[in-house]
ChimeraX commands (.cxc) that place a marker at each C-alpha (Angstrom):
marker #1 position -38.53,67.25,10.07 radius 0.5
marker #1 position -42.08,68.62,11.24 radius 0.5
marker #1 position -43.21,65.74,13.42 radius 0.5
marker #1 position -45.90,67.85,15.29 radius 0.5
marker #1 position -47.72,68.85,11.64 radius 0.5
marker #1 position -51.52,70.77,11.54 radius 0.5
marker #1 position -53.34,67.69,12.21 radius 0.5
marker #1 position -51.58,67.44,15.76 radius 0.5
marker #1 position -54.46,67.79,18.63 radius 0.5
marker #1 position -53.12,70.65,20.45 radius 0.5
marker #1 position -50.22,71.60,18.34 radius 0.5
marker #1 position -50.35,75.14,18.61 radius 0.5
marker #1 position -50.97,75.34,22.12 radius 0.5
marker #1 position -48.01,72.95,22.97 radius 0.5
marker #1 position -45.77,75.33,20.95 radius 0.5
marker #1 position -47.08,78.29,22.47 radius 0.5
marker #1 position -46.37,77.06,26.00 radius 0.5
marker #1 position -42.93,75.88,25.05 radius 0.5
marker #1 position -42.23,79.64,23.49 radius 0.5
marker #1 position -43.80,81.07,26.45 radius 0.5
marker #1 position -41.81,79.40,28.92 radius 0.5
marker #1 position -38.26,80.07,27.35 radius 0.5
marker #1 position -39.22,83.63,27.38 radius 0.5
marker #1 position -39.41,83.41,31.03 radius 0.5
marker #1 position -35.79,81.56,30.99 radius 0.5
marker #1 position -32.31,83.27,30.37 radius 0.5
marker #1 position -32.30,81.39,27.12 radius 0.5
marker #1 position -31.73,82.59,23.62 radius 0.5
marker #1 position -33.05,79.64,21.49 radius 0.5
marker #1 position -33.55,79.76,17.50 radius 0.5
marker #1 position -36.81,79.18,15.98 radius 0.5
marker #1 position -34.94,75.94,14.45 radius 0.5
marker #1 position -34.27,74.75,18.00 radius 0.5
marker #1 position -37.43,75.51,19.56 radius 0.5
marker #1 position -38.58,73.09,16.38 radius 0.5
marker #1 position -36.16,70.43,17.59 radius 0.5
marker #1 position -37.45,70.45,20.95 radius 0.5
marker #1 position -40.99,69.99,19.87 radius 0.5
marker #1 position -39.76,67.38,17.59 radius 0.5
marker #1 position -38.01,65.50,20.53 radius 0.5
marker #1 position -41.26,65.98,22.66 radius 0.5
marker #1 position -43.35,64.32,19.84 radius 0.5
marker #1 position -41.05,61.33,19.58 radius 0.5
marker #1 position -40.94,61.16,23.29 radius 0.5
marker #1 position -44.71,61.05,23.25 radius 0.5
marker #1 position -44.63,58.49,20.44 radius 0.5
marker #1 position -42.30,56.17,21.94 radius 0.5
marker #1 position -43.57,56.35,25.70 radius 0.5
marker #1 position -46.91,54.71,24.53 radius 0.5
marker #1 position -44.88,51.03,24.27 radius 0.5
marker #1 position -41.80,51.54,25.91 radius 0.5
marker #1 position -42.60,53.37,28.81 radius 0.5
marker #1 position -40.22,55.98,28.98 radius 0.5
marker #1 position -41.87,58.66,31.20 radius 0.5
marker #1 position -45.35,58.43,33.82 radius 0.5
marker #1 position -46.25,61.66,32.00 radius 0.5
marker #1 position -48.64,61.16,29.14 radius 0.5
marker #1 position -49.94,64.53,28.54 radius 0.5
marker #1 position -47.73,66.38,25.97 radius 0.5
marker #1 position -48.87,69.78,27.76 radius 0.5
marker #1 position -47.57,68.15,30.97 radius 0.5
marker #1 position -44.35,66.94,29.35 radius 0.5
marker #1 position -43.90,70.73,28.21 radius 0.5
marker #1 position -43.51,71.83,31.72 radius 0.5
marker #1 position -42.54,68.71,33.56 radius 0.5
marker #1 position -39.51,67.66,31.04 radius 0.5
marker #1 position -38.58,70.34,28.49 radius 0.5
marker #1 position -39.13,73.47,30.90 radius 0.5
marker #1 position -37.65,71.69,33.85 radius 0.5
marker #1 position -34.35,70.75,31.87 radius 0.5
marker #1 position -34.48,73.94,30.08 radius 0.5
marker #1 position -34.22,75.94,33.16 radius 0.5
marker #1 position -31.19,73.96,33.93 radius 0.5
marker #1 position -29.23,74.82,30.97 radius 0.5
marker #1 position -27.55,78.40,31.87 radius 0.5
marker #1 position -25.68,76.27,34.80 radius 0.5
marker #1 position -23.92,74.43,31.82 radius 0.5
marker #1 position -22.63,77.84,30.54 radius 0.5
marker #1 position -18.75,76.80,30.72 radius 0.5
marker #1 position -19.47,73.22,29.90 radius 0.5
marker #1 position -18.10,71.86,26.98 radius 0.5
marker #1 position -18.05,67.67,27.62 radius 0.5
marker #1 position -21.33,66.64,29.57 radius 0.5
marker #1 position -22.39,63.08,30.49 radius 0.5
marker #1 position -25.66,62.67,31.65 radius 0.5
marker #1 position -26.00,59.50,33.87 radius 0.5
marker #1 position -29.36,57.49,33.96 radius 0.5
marker #1 position -30.36,59.33,30.90 radius 0.5
marker #1 position -33.66,57.70,30.41 radius 0.5
marker #1 position -35.67,59.65,27.80 radius 0.5
marker #1 position -32.87,62.20,27.53 radius 0.5
marker #1 position -33.43,64.33,30.49 radius 0.5
marker #1 position -31.80,66.45,30.45 radius 0.5
marker #1 position -29.04,65.24,28.06 radius 0.5
marker #1 position -31.22,65.52,25.01 radius 0.5
marker #1 position -32.30,68.88,25.88 radius 0.5
marker #1 position -28.75,70.29,26.57 radius 0.5
marker #1 position -27.78,69.08,23.23 radius 0.5
marker #1 position -30.56,70.52,21.66 radius 0.5
marker #1 position -29.88,73.79,23.49 radius 0.5
marker #1 position -26.33,74.08,23.19 radius 0.5
marker #1 position -24.88,72.35,19.82 radius 0.5
marker #1 position -21.63,73.36,20.69 radius 0.5
marker #1 position -21.32,71.29,23.59 radius 0.5
marker #1 position -20.72,67.46,23.44 radius 0.5
marker #1 position -23.14,65.24,25.47 radius 0.5
marker #1 position -23.00,61.66,26.22 radius 0.5
marker #1 position -25.87,59.98,27.94 radius 0.5
marker #1 position -25.74,56.58,29.64 radius 0.5
marker #1 position -28.48,54.47,30.43 radius 0.5
marker #1 position -28.32,50.28,31.28 radius 0.5
marker #1 position -31.75,49.74,29.66 radius 0.5
marker #1 position -31.57,49.08,25.91 radius 0.5
marker #1 position -35.09,50.10,25.13 radius 0.5
marker #1 position -34.08,53.77,26.51 radius 0.5
marker #1 position -31.00,53.94,24.52 radius 0.5
marker #1 position -32.84,52.92,21.36 radius 0.5
marker #1 position -34.98,55.51,21.72 radius 0.5
marker #1 position -32.15,58.31,22.54 radius 0.5
marker #1 position -30.49,56.97,19.04 radius 0.5
marker #1 position -33.45,57.31,17.30 radius 0.5
marker #1 position -33.90,60.91,18.72 radius 0.5
marker #1 position -30.24,61.48,17.41 radius 0.5
marker #1 position -30.61,60.35,13.91 radius 0.5
marker #1 position -33.79,61.93,13.30 radius 0.5
marker #1 position -32.84,65.47,14.62 radius 0.5
marker #1 position -29.29,65.55,13.31 radius 0.5
marker #1 position -27.40,65.61,16.72 radius 0.5
marker #1 position -23.92,65.28,15.62 radius 0.5
marker #1 position -23.07,66.42,19.52 radius 0.5
marker #1 position -24.34,63.42,20.95 radius 0.5
marker #1 position -23.27,60.18,22.06 radius 0.5
marker #1 position -24.92,57.32,23.72 radius 0.5
marker #1 position -23.92,54.48,25.58 radius 0.5
marker #1 position -25.98,51.18,27.13 radius 0.5
marker #1 position -24.17,50.07,30.09 radius 0.5
marker #1 position -23.62,50.77,33.69 radius 0.5
marker #1 position -21.93,54.06,34.58 radius 0.5
marker #1 position -19.38,52.08,36.70 radius 0.5
marker #1 position -18.43,50.27,33.62 radius 0.5
marker #1 position -17.82,53.22,31.28 radius 0.5
marker #1 position -14.20,54.04,30.17 radius 0.5
marker #1 position -13.45,57.11,27.99 radius 0.5
marker #1 position -10.62,58.56,26.34 radius 0.5
marker #1 position -11.71,61.81,27.33 radius 0.5
marker #1 position -13.07,62.79,30.80 radius 0.5
marker #1 position -15.82,64.88,31.64 radius 0.5
marker #1 position -16.06,68.17,32.57 radius 0.5
marker #1 position -19.43,68.06,33.96 radius 0.5
marker #1 position -21.49,64.84,34.79 radius 0.5
marker #1 position -25.15,65.42,35.42 radius 0.5
marker #1 position -28.23,63.66,36.04 radius 0.5
marker #1 position -31.93,64.05,36.82 radius 0.5
marker #1 position -33.31,62.46,39.83 radius 0.5
marker #1 position -30.92,59.40,39.07 radius 0.5
marker #1 position -29.78,58.20,42.62 radius 0.5
marker #1 position -28.60,59.20,46.16 radius 0.5
marker #1 position -25.54,61.63,45.69 radius 0.5
marker #1 position -23.10,59.32,47.20 radius 0.5
marker #1 position -23.81,56.79,44.86 radius 0.5
marker #1 position -23.93,59.12,41.74 radius 0.5
marker #1 position -20.29,60.46,42.69 radius 0.5
marker #1 position -19.11,57.04,43.80 radius 0.5
marker #1 position -20.29,55.40,40.49 radius 0.5
marker #1 position -18.96,58.10,38.00 radius 0.5
marker #1 position -16.29,59.53,39.90 radius 0.5
marker #1 position -13.84,57.71,37.67 radius 0.5
marker #1 position -14.87,59.54,34.23 radius 0.5
marker #1 position -14.85,63.14,35.87 radius 0.5
marker #1 position -11.64,65.17,34.85 radius 0.5
marker #1 position -9.43,67.26,37.44 radius 0.5
marker #1 position -11.16,70.19,38.42 radius 0.5
marker #1 position -14.53,68.82,36.95 radius 0.5
marker #1 position -18.03,69.30,38.69 radius 0.5
marker #1 position -21.35,67.28,39.12 radius 0.5
marker #1 position -24.59,69.34,38.34 radius 0.5
marker #1 position -27.24,67.28,39.88 radius 0.5
marker #1 position -31.13,68.21,38.90 radius 0.5
marker #1 position -33.04,66.97,42.41 radius 0.5
marker #1 position -36.50,68.30,43.77 radius 0.5
marker #1 position -35.87,69.11,47.34 radius 0.5
marker #1 position -31.95,67.99,47.60 radius 0.5
marker #1 position -32.52,66.93,51.48 radius 0.5
marker #1 position -29.68,67.88,53.90 radius 0.5
marker #1 position -28.78,64.64,54.95 radius 0.5
marker #1 position -28.36,63.27,51.40 radius 0.5
marker #1 position -25.71,66.27,50.73 radius 0.5
marker #1 position -24.20,65.65,53.77 radius 0.5
marker #1 position -23.42,61.85,53.17 radius 0.5
marker #1 position -21.03,62.30,50.47 radius 0.5
marker #1 position -17.93,60.77,50.52 radius 0.5
marker #1 position -14.67,62.52,50.86 radius 0.5
marker #1 position -13.31,64.35,48.95 radius 0.5
marker #1 position -16.60,65.58,47.40 radius 0.5
marker #1 position -18.21,68.63,48.63 radius 0.5
marker #1 position -21.53,70.26,47.69 radius 0.5
marker #1 position -20.17,73.57,46.42 radius 0.5
marker #1 position -23.64,75.28,46.02 radius 0.5
marker #1 position -27.14,74.49,46.10 radius 0.5
marker #1 position -29.12,76.62,43.68 radius 0.5
marker #1 position -33.07,76.80,43.36 radius 0.5
marker #1 position -34.64,76.78,40.18 radius 0.5
marker #1 position -37.65,78.52,39.23 radius 0.5
marker #1 position -39.47,76.22,35.89 radius 0.5
marker #1 position -41.86,78.25,34.03 radius 0.5
marker #1 position -45.68,77.00,35.17 radius 0.5
marker #1 position -44.33,74.51,37.60 radius 0.5
marker #1 position -45.10,75.25,41.31 radius 0.5
marker #1 position -42.84,72.54,42.77 radius 0.5
marker #1 position -39.60,72.66,44.60 radius 0.5
marker #1 position -36.48,72.24,41.95 radius 0.5
marker #1 position -32.53,72.49,43.24 radius 0.5
marker #1 position -29.35,72.29,41.40 radius 0.5
marker #1 position -26.58,70.70,43.14 radius 0.5
marker #1 position -23.33,71.73,42.39 radius 0.5
marker #1 position -20.47,69.15,43.75 radius 0.5
marker #1 position -16.90,69.36,43.32 radius 0.5
marker #1 position -13.70,67.69,45.02 radius 0.5
marker #1 position -12.30,69.60,47.84 radius 0.5
marker #1 position -8.91,70.28,47.31 radius 0.5
marker #1 position -6.53,70.13,50.21 radius 0.5
marker link #1:1,2 radius 0.2
marker link #1:2,3 radius 0.2
marker link #1:3,4 radius 0.2
marker link #1:4,5 radius 0.2
marker link #1:5,6 radius 0.2
marker link #1:6,7 radius 0.2
marker link #1:7,8 radius 0.2
marker link #1:8,9 radius 0.2
marker link #1:9,10 radius 0.2
marker link #1:10,11 radius 0.2
marker link #1:11,12 radius 0.2
marker link #1:12,13 radius 0.2
marker link #1:13,14 radius 0.2
marker link #1:14,15 radius 0.2
marker link #1:15,16 radius 0.2
marker link #1:16,17 radius 0.2
marker link #1:17,18 radius 0.2
marker link #1:18,19 radius 0.2
marker link #1:19,20 radius 0.2
marker link #1:20,21 radius 0.2
marker link #1:21,22 radius 0.2
marker link #1:22,23 radius 0.2
marker link #1:23,24 radius 0.2
marker link #1:24,25 radius 0.2
marker link #1:25,26 radius 0.2
marker link #1:26,27 radius 0.2
marker link #1:27,28 radius 0.2
marker link #1:28,29 radius 0.2
marker link #1:29,30 radius 0.2
marker link #1:30,31 radius 0.2
marker link #1:31,32 radius 0.2
marker link #1:32,33 radius 0.2
marker link #1:33,34 radius 0.2
marker link #1:34,35 radius 0.2
marker link #1:35,36 radius 0.2
marker link #1:36,37 radius 0.2
marker link #1:37,38 radius 0.2
marker link #1:38,39 radius 0.2
marker link #1:39,40 radius 0.2
marker link #1:40,41 radius 0.2
marker link #1:41,42 radius 0.2
marker link #1:42,43 radius 0.2
marker link #1:43,44 radius 0.2
marker link #1:44,45 radius 0.2
marker link #1:45,46 radius 0.2
marker link #1:46,47 radius 0.2
marker link #1:47,48 radius 0.2
marker link #1:48,49 radius 0.2
marker link #1:49,50 radius 0.2
marker link #1:50,51 radius 0.2
marker link #1:51,52 radius 0.2
marker link #1:52,53 radius 0.2
marker link #1:53,54 radius 0.2
marker link #1:54,55 radius 0.2
marker link #1:55,56 radius 0.2
marker link #1:56,57 radius 0.2
marker link #1:57,58 radius 0.2
marker link #1:58,59 radius 0.2
marker link #1:59,60 radius 0.2
marker link #1:60,61 radius 0.2
marker link #1:61,62 radius 0.2
marker link #1:62,63 radius 0.2
marker link #1:63,64 radius 0.2
marker link #1:64,65 radius 0.2
marker link #1:65,66 radius 0.2
marker link #1:66,67 radius 0.2
marker link #1:67,68 radius 0.2
marker link #1:68,69 radius 0.2
marker link #1:69,70 radius 0.2
marker link #1:70,71 radius 0.2
marker link #1:71,72 radius 0.2
marker link #1:72,73 radius 0.2
marker link #1:73,74 radius 0.2
marker link #1:74,75 radius 0.2
marker link #1:75,76 radius 0.2
marker link #1:76,77 radius 0.2
marker link #1:77,78 radius 0.2
marker link #1:78,79 radius 0.2
marker link #1:79,80 radius 0.2
marker link #1:80,81 radius 0.2
marker link #1:81,82 radius 0.2
marker link #1:82,83 radius 0.2
marker link #1:83,84 radius 0.2
marker link #1:84,85 radius 0.2
marker link #1:85,86 radius 0.2
marker link #1:86,87 radius 0.2
marker link #1:87,88 radius 0.2
marker link #1:88,89 radius 0.2
marker link #1:89,90 radius 0.2
marker link #1:90,91 radius 0.2
marker link #1:91,92 radius 0.2
marker link #1:92,93 radius 0.2
marker link #1:93,94 radius 0.2
marker link #1:94,95 radius 0.2
marker link #1:95,96 radius 0.2
marker link #1:96,97 radius 0.2
marker link #1:97,98 radius 0.2
marker link #1:98,99 radius 0.2
marker link #1:99,100 radius 0.2
marker link #1:100,101 radius 0.2
marker link #1:101,102 radius 0.2
marker link #1:102,103 radius 0.2
marker link #1:103,104 radius 0.2
marker link #1:104,105 radius 0.2
marker link #1:105,106 radius 0.2
marker link #1:106,107 radius 0.2
marker link #1:107,108 radius 0.2
marker link #1:108,109 radius 0.2
marker link #1:109,110 radius 0.2
marker link #1:110,111 radius 0.2
marker link #1:111,112 radius 0.2
marker link #1:112,113 radius 0.2
marker link #1:113,114 radius 0.2
marker link #1:114,115 radius 0.2
marker link #1:115,116 radius 0.2
marker link #1:116,117 radius 0.2
marker link #1:117,118 radius 0.2
marker link #1:118,119 radius 0.2
marker link #1:119,120 radius 0.2
marker link #1:120,121 radius 0.2
marker link #1:121,122 radius 0.2
marker link #1:122,123 radius 0.2
marker link #1:123,124 radius 0.2
marker link #1:124,125 radius 0.2
marker link #1:125,126 radius 0.2
marker link #1:126,127 radius 0.2
marker link #1:127,128 radius 0.2
marker link #1:128,129 radius 0.2
marker link #1:129,130 radius 0.2
marker link #1:130,131 radius 0.2
marker link #1:131,132 radius 0.2
marker link #1:132,133 radius 0.2
marker link #1:133,134 radius 0.2
marker link #1:134,135 radius 0.2
marker link #1:135,136 radius 0.2
marker link #1:136,137 radius 0.2
marker link #1:137,138 radius 0.2
marker link #1:138,139 radius 0.2
marker link #1:139,140 radius 0.2
marker link #1:140,141 radius 0.2
marker link #1:141,142 radius 0.2
marker link #1:142,143 radius 0.2
marker link #1:143,144 radius 0.2
marker link #1:144,145 radius 0.2
marker link #1:145,146 radius 0.2
marker link #1:146,147 radius 0.2
marker link #1:147,148 radius 0.2
marker link #1:148,149 radius 0.2
marker link #1:149,150 radius 0.2
marker link #1:150,151 radius 0.2
marker link #1:151,152 radius 0.2
marker link #1:152,153 radius 0.2
marker link #1:153,154 radius 0.2
marker link #1:154,155 radius 0.2
marker link #1:155,156 radius 0.2
marker link #1:156,157 radius 0.2
marker link #1:157,158 radius 0.2
marker link #1:158,159 radius 0.2
marker link #1:159,160 radius 0.2
marker link #1:160,161 radius 0.2
marker link #1:161,162 radius 0.2
marker link #1:162,163 radius 0.2
marker link #1:163,164 radius 0.2
marker link #1:164,165 radius 0.2
marker link #1:165,166 radius 0.2
marker link #1:166,167 radius 0.2
marker link #1:167,168 radius 0.2
marker link #1:168,169 radius 0.2
marker link #1:169,170 radius 0.2
marker link #1:170,171 radius 0.2
marker link #1:171,172 radius 0.2
marker link #1:172,173 radius 0.2
marker link #1:173,174 radius 0.2
marker link #1:174,175 radius 0.2
marker link #1:175,176 radius 0.2
marker link #1:176,177 radius 0.2
marker link #1:177,178 radius 0.2
marker link #1:178,179 radius 0.2
marker link #1:179,180 radius 0.2
marker link #1:180,181 radius 0.2
marker link #1:181,182 radius 0.2
marker link #1:182,183 radius 0.2
marker link #1:183,184 radius 0.2
marker link #1:184,185 radius 0.2
marker link #1:185,186 radius 0.2
marker link #1:186,187 radius 0.2
marker link #1:187,188 radius 0.2
marker link #1:188,189 radius 0.2
marker link #1:189,190 radius 0.2
marker link #1:190,191 radius 0.2
marker link #1:191,192 radius 0.2
marker link #1:192,193 radius 0.2
marker link #1:193,194 radius 0.2
marker link #1:194,195 radius 0.2
marker link #1:195,196 radius 0.2
marker link #1:196,197 radius 0.2
marker link #1:197,198 radius 0.2
marker link #1:198,199 radius 0.2
marker link #1:199,200 radius 0.2
marker link #1:200,201 radius 0.2
marker link #1:201,202 radius 0.2
marker link #1:202,203 radius 0.2
marker link #1:203,204 radius 0.2
marker link #1:204,205 radius 0.2
marker link #1:205,206 radius 0.2
marker link #1:206,207 radius 0.2
marker link #1:207,208 radius 0.2
marker link #1:208,209 radius 0.2
marker link #1:209,210 radius 0.2
marker link #1:210,211 radius 0.2
marker link #1:211,212 radius 0.2
marker link #1:212,213 radius 0.2
marker link #1:213,214 radius 0.2
marker link #1:214,215 radius 0.2
marker link #1:215,216 radius 0.2
marker link #1:216,217 radius 0.2
marker link #1:217,218 radius 0.2
marker link #1:218,219 radius 0.2
marker link #1:219,220 radius 0.2
marker link #1:220,221 radius 0.2
view
């Protein structure tokens, strides 16, 4: 599917911005993966006009604030095989993870039907066989196979995040939360047995803003 055709305004600029950003990250993506990211961006921009999936309207800003922002986190999922994105919204970081790591199963959950309808449309149009989409509260989700990583992007307070989804994380698994500043008081409010194992700053190409990954695991006795 070539959704950004030659007539699309700024098509070449969008493509170049994405490719240059990827070059600055420790990622090796194929041409096909880059095309799928562009296709996803086009669908996000198209559906956004009706479904209000994101407050960002400019496709060039979407490249930096959405695609590259999520791509910068991909290396942190190097050992993951089965990931859940909670409060997935328009598919960030879940859809970017699924495109970048076709070997990894990526589930996305959101309570808003129009958002999950969009995610299912992206899954179908891009042929993403590694994607599963759920429409419900994460507290109500039950799965046969628990997840080794649960992630979110600016979804909720870290305490709510782990309280609502802890039943879905396999033993020894971890949370990877994508945050802006990740305030210390929020990290300190985590309920036992959860502890922040690592706080990792992220450098997003072309974005002059604070970004962090918060790694959370259960503290063993």
